[in-house]
MARMARVO-599078 format. One record per residue (C-alpha): residue number from 0; residue in one letter; chain; z negated, x negated, y negated. Coordinates in steps of 0.1 Angstrom, whole numbers, plus 2048, in hexadecimal, padded with zeros to 3 digits. Example, Ala and Ser with C-alpha at 12.3 -4.5 7.8 and 13.67 -1.06 7.14 Angstrom:
BEGIN
REC seq type mol   z   x   y
REC   0    A   A 7B2 785 82D
REC   1    S   A 7B9 777 80B
END
This chain:
BEGIN
REC seq type mol   z   x   y
REC   0    M   A 5BC 489 85D
REC   1    A   A 5AF 480 880
REC   2    A   A 5B1 497 89E
REC   3    F   A 596 4B1 8A0
REC   4    R   A 58B 4CC 8B9
REC   5    I   A 589 4EE 8A9
REC   6    V   A 581 511 8B7
REC   7    I   A 58E 531 8A7
REC   8    A   A 577 54D 8B1
REC   9    D   A 584 56F 8A6
REC  10    D   A 58E 58E 8BA
REC  11    H   A 5AD 596 8A5
REC  12    P   A 5CB 584 8B3
REC  13    L   A 5DF 585 892
REC  14    F   A 5C3 576 87F
REC  15    R   A 5BD 55B 899
REC  16    D   A 5E3 553 896
REC  17    A   A 5DE 551 870
REC  18    L   A 5C0 53A 873
REC  19    R   A 5D2 524 88D
REC  20    L   A 5EF 520 874
REC  21    A   A 5D6 516 859
REC  22    V   A 5C5 4FD 870
REC  23    S   A 5E5 4EE 87C
REC  24    Q   A 5F1 4E8 859
REC  25    T   A 5D0 4D6 851
REC  26    V   A 5C9 4C2 871
REC  27    V   A 5E1 4A9 880
REC  28    D   A 5E2 4AB 8A6
REC  29    G   A 5C3 4C0 8A7
REC  30    E   A 5B8 4D3 8C6
REC  31    I   A 5B5 4F8 8BE
REC  32    A   A 5A4 510 8D7
REC  33    E   A 59E 535 8D3
REC  34    A   A 583 54E 8DD
REC  35    D   A 585 574 8D9
REC  36    S   A 560 57C 8DF
REC  37    F   A 53D 56E 8DD
REC  38    D   A 53B 568 902
REC  39    A   A 55D 556 902
REC  40    L   A 552 540 8E5
REC  41    C   A 531 537 8F7
REC  42    A   A 544 52E 917
REC  43    R   A 55C 519 903
REC  44    L   A 540 506 8F1
REC  45    R   A 52D 500 912
REC  46    A   A 54D 4F2 922
REC  47    A   A 555 4DC 904
REC  48    P   A 536 4D7 8EE
REC  49    D   A 546 4BC 8D8
REC  50    I   A 559 4D4 8C2
REC  51    D   A 55D 4C9 89E
REC  52    L   A 55F 4EC 88E
REC  53    V   A 55C 511 898
REC  54    L   A 56D 52B 882
REC  55    L   A 557 549 88A
REC  56    D   A 55E 56E 885
REC  57    L   A 53D 581 882
REC  58    N   A 54A 5A2 890
REC  59    M   A 558 596 8B2
REC  60    P   A 54D 5A9 8D1
REC  61    G   A 52A 59D 8DB
REC  62    M   A 522 58C 8BA
REC  63    N   A 50A 5A6 8AD
REC  64    G   A 511 599 88A
REC  65    L   A 4FA 57D 87F
REC  66    S   A 4E6 57F 89F
REC  67    G   A 503 56D 8B0
REC  68    L   A 503 552 895
REC  69    L   A 4DE 54E 89A
REC  70    Y   A 4E3 548 8BF
REC  71    L   A 500 531 8BB
REC  72    R   A 4EE 51B 8A2
REC  73    A   A 4D0 519 8BA
REC  74    E   A 4E4 512 8D9
REC  75    F   A 4FF 4FC 8CB
REC  76    A   A 4ED 4EB 8AD
REC  77    A   A 505 4CE 8AB
REC  78    V   A 524 4E3 8A7
REC  79    P   A 52D 4EC 883
REC  80    I   A 535 511 87E
REC  81    V   A 547 520 861
REC  82    V   A 547 546 85E
REC  83    V   A 56A 555 857
REC  84    S   A 563 57A 84E
REC  85    A   A 571 598 83C
REC  86    N   A 54D 59F 831
REC  87    E   A 548 590 80E
REC  88    N   A 525 59F 808
REC  89    P   A 512 583 7F6
REC  90    R   A 4F2 58B 80B
REC  91    V   A 505 587 82C
REC  92    V   A 514 566 81F
REC  93    R   A 4F2 55A 814
REC  94    R   A 4E2 563 836
REC  95    A   A 4FE 553 84A
REC  96    L   A 4F9 532 836
REC  97    D   A 4D3 534 83A
REC  98    L   A 4D8 538 860
REC  99    G   A 4EC 518 861
REC 100    A   A 511 51F 85A
REC 101    V   A 522 502 849
REC 102    G   A 538 519 834
REC 103    Y   A 545 53C 82F
REC 104    I   A 56B 543 82C
REC 105    P   A 575 567 822
REC 106    K   A 592 575 835
REC 107    S   A 5A0 57F 814
REC 108    A   A 5A4 55A 80B
REC 109    A   A 5C7 54C 805
REC 110    A   A 5D5 535 81F
REC 111    T   A 5D2 517 807
REC 112    A   A 5AC 51E 803
REC 113    I   A 5A7 521 829
REC 114    R   A 5B9 4FF 82D
REC 115    D   A 5A3 4F0 812
REC 116    A   A 584 4FE 823
REC 117    I   A 58E 4F0 845
REC 118    G   A 595 4CE 837
REC 119    A   A 574 4CC 824
REC 120    L   A 560 4D8 842
REC 121    L   A 570 4BF 85A
REC 122    A   A 568 4A4 842
REC 123    G   A 544 4AD 846
REC 124    G   A 53F 4C2 827
REC 125    A   A 536 4E6 821
REC 126    W   A 54C 500 812
REC 127    L   A 54A 521 7FF
REC 128    P   A 564 530 7E8
REC 129    P   A 557 52B 7C4
REC 130    A   A 559 550 7BB
REC 131    L   A 545 559 7D9
REC 132    G   A 52C 53D 7D5
REC 133    A   A 524 548 7B2
REC 134    R   A 519 56A 7BE
REC 135    L   A 501 55F 7D9
REC 136    P   A 4DD 56C 7D6
REC 137    D   A 4BF 555 7D7
REC 138    S   A 4B4 551 7FB
REC 139    A   A 48F 551 7F3
REC 140    G   A 48A 575 7FD
REC 141    D   A 499 56F 820
REC 142    A   A 48B 54C 824
REC 143    A   A 46C 556 838
REC 144    L   A 481 56B 851
REC 145    V   A 49B 551 855
REC 146    A   A 481 536 85B
REC 147    L   A 472 54C 877
REC 148    L   A 493 553 886
REC 149    N   A 49B 52E 887
REC 150    T   A 47D 528 89D
REC 151    L   A 48C 53C 8B9
REC 152    T   A 49A 529 8D7
REC 153    P   A 4BD 530 8E2
REC 154    Q   A 4B0 546 8FE
REC 155    Q   A 49A 559 8E7
REC 156    S   A 4B6 55E 8CE
REC 157    R   A 4CB 56C 8EB
REC 158    V   A 4AF 584 8F6
REC 159    L   A 4AC 590 8D2
REC 160    M   A 4D1 597 8D1
REC 161    L   A 4CF 5AB 8F1
REC 162    L   A 4B0 5BD 8E4
REC 163    S   A 4C4 5C9 8C7
REC 164    E   A 4DC 5DA 8DF
REC 165    G   A 4BF 5EF 8ED
REC 166    L   A 4C0 5DE 90F
REC 167    P   A 4A0 5DF 924
REC 168    N   A 491 5BF 932
REC 169    K   A 4A1 5C5 954
REC 170    Q   A 4C5 5C6 946
REC 171    I   A 4BE 5A9 92F
REC 172    A   A 4B2 595 94D
REC 173    H   A 4D2 59E 960
REC 174    A   A 4E8 594 942
REC 175    M   A 4D7 573 93E
REC 176    Q   A 4D3 56D 964
REC 177    V   A 4AE 567 963
REC 178    T   A 490 57A 96F
REC 179    E   A 481 598 95D
REC 180    A   A 460 584 95A
REC 181    T   A 473 569 947
REC 182    I   A 480 584 92F
REC 183    K   A 45D 592 92A
REC 184    A   A 451 56F 921
REC 185    H   A 46E 56B 908
REC 186    V   A 466 58D 8F8
REC 187    S   A 442 583 8F4
REC 188    A   A 44C 562 8E4
REC 189    I   A 465 574 8CD
REC 190    L   A 44A 58C 8C1
REC 191    H   A 432 56F 8BA
REC 192    K   A 44C 55A 8A7
REC 193    L   A 459 577 892
REC 194    G   A 435 583 88A
REC 195    V   A 43C 5A7 896
REC 196    D   A 426 5BC 8AC
REC 197    N   A 43E 5CC 8C4
REC 198    R   A 461 5CD 8D3
REC 199    T   A 46C 5E8 8BB
REC 200    Q   A 465 5D3 89C
REC 201    A   A 478 5B6 8AC
REC 202    V   A 495 5CD 8B2
REC 203    I   A 495 5D7 88D
REC 204    V   A 498 5B2 883
REC 205    A   A 4B4 5AD 89C
REC 206    R   A 4C7 5CC 891
REC 207    Q   A 4C4 5C1 86D
REC 208    L   A 4D7 5A2 876
REC 209    A   A 4F2 5B6 888
REC 210    T   A 4F6 5D4 871
REC 211    E   A 4F7 5C1 84F
REC 212    V   A 519 5B3 85A
REC 213    T   A 532 5CF 856
REC 214    E   A 556 5C5 851
REC 215    P   A 573 5D9 843
REC 216    A   A 58B 5E8 85D
REC 217    S   A 5A9 5D5 84F
REC 218    E   A 5AE 5B0 855
REC 219    P   A 5BD 59D 838
REC 220    S   A 5D7 584 842
REC 221    A   A 5D0 55F 83D
REC 222    A   A 5F5 557 842
REC 223    R   A 600 55F 81F
END
C-alpha cells in the first residue's frame, strides 16, 4: 500500500498508541501524526491540509460532540474523517454519517477489524461494522435538521459550537479573534439558516449535537 498521511485525534494516550499500532500494521511508510484536542487537530489540518484520513474521537476536549464534526466537515471538506468512538448508539452513528463521516469504528472493535477499516477507508471506500450497520435507524427523521446544519459556513459552525458553551458574543469574538459585530452577524445568519427565532433555540440545537454523544468512562483497547 502506498504511503499515506494520517492523523489520530484522541485525548487518551493509550488509545492513540493502540491506533498508531493498527495504522502502522496497515500502512507501509505512512506518516502518522497525533492530536489530543479539537484545537490541536484544527491546527494540524491547517498546517497540512492534504491529510488522507483523520481518525476522530468525538469526546476530545473542545469537540462538543458532533458539533466538532460539523465544523471539521465544513472547514476541511476535502479531508476524510472516520469516527472512532466508544459510543455505539445507532442514532449517534447515523447522525455522524449524515454529517459527513466516511465511517464509524467502535473502540470495542478487534484490532483486525480496525485494520480492515483503515485499509478500506484509505482505498476510498466507507466502513461500518456489519453488526452496527444493521442497527442504524432511518435518517429521514433527522434529514431536515442535518440539511440545515450543512448550510452553515465553517465560521458559523464554530460560533454555534461556542454558543453551546454558553459564551456571550464578546467572548466568542475574542476566541475567534474577530469583532463582536462579526459575531452578531454570524448569530443572525445561524438563526435564519436553522429556522429558529432566537439565540436560545439555536443553543438547544447545538447542545443536542454535544450532549447526544456520551461515551463510557472506560476505554476498550484496540491492541488485542
